Phi, psi and omega in degrees: 000136184275164180296323181294321180290320180293322179296319180295316181295318178296321178293321178295318179294319178295320177295318179296320178295319179296319178295319179295321178294316179297316182296319177298315180295323179293317179293320180293322179294324179292328185282340181283145179280141178277170179297322179296321178296317180295316178297320179297315178295321178298318178294318183293319187258352182299316180295320179295320179293322177295317179298318179294321180296320178292320178296318179296321177298319179294317180296318179296322178297319178294320180295322179295329182277348181287151180291150180277175176300320179296318178297319179296318180296318177299314180297321177298317178297319180293318179295321178296316179296321176297319178297320178294320179296318179297322176297319178294317178298319178299320178296316179296317179297321177297318178294319177298318178299319177295321178296315179298320179296318180294319179295317181299320177297316180294319178296320177298319178295317180296317179297316179296320179298313180290329183281332184262006164085030173273001180254034182285000000 
């Protein structure tokens, strides 16, 4: 192979390489978003992002106001104690009811005794 043929082949390879590099750069530039595209997307989605931020802030505020596990446990203890107290009051009321029934029975017997005349 002569020097001229080798030189021609090398120039052809260099030209093909330059063309491939230019084509790759052109494709990469087409794939990039322009400043106008970025601004358009920011305008389109900016309001949605602001809305989501406000909603997240509201949800976080509600979460902060919610009772903690410790608060729930304290409340559970208080409700349990209240239930026990109500049980004791119910027992006392039942005992008072039984006492009132016994007194009522005795009063009835005394009334019957006085009305039928054994106290003449």
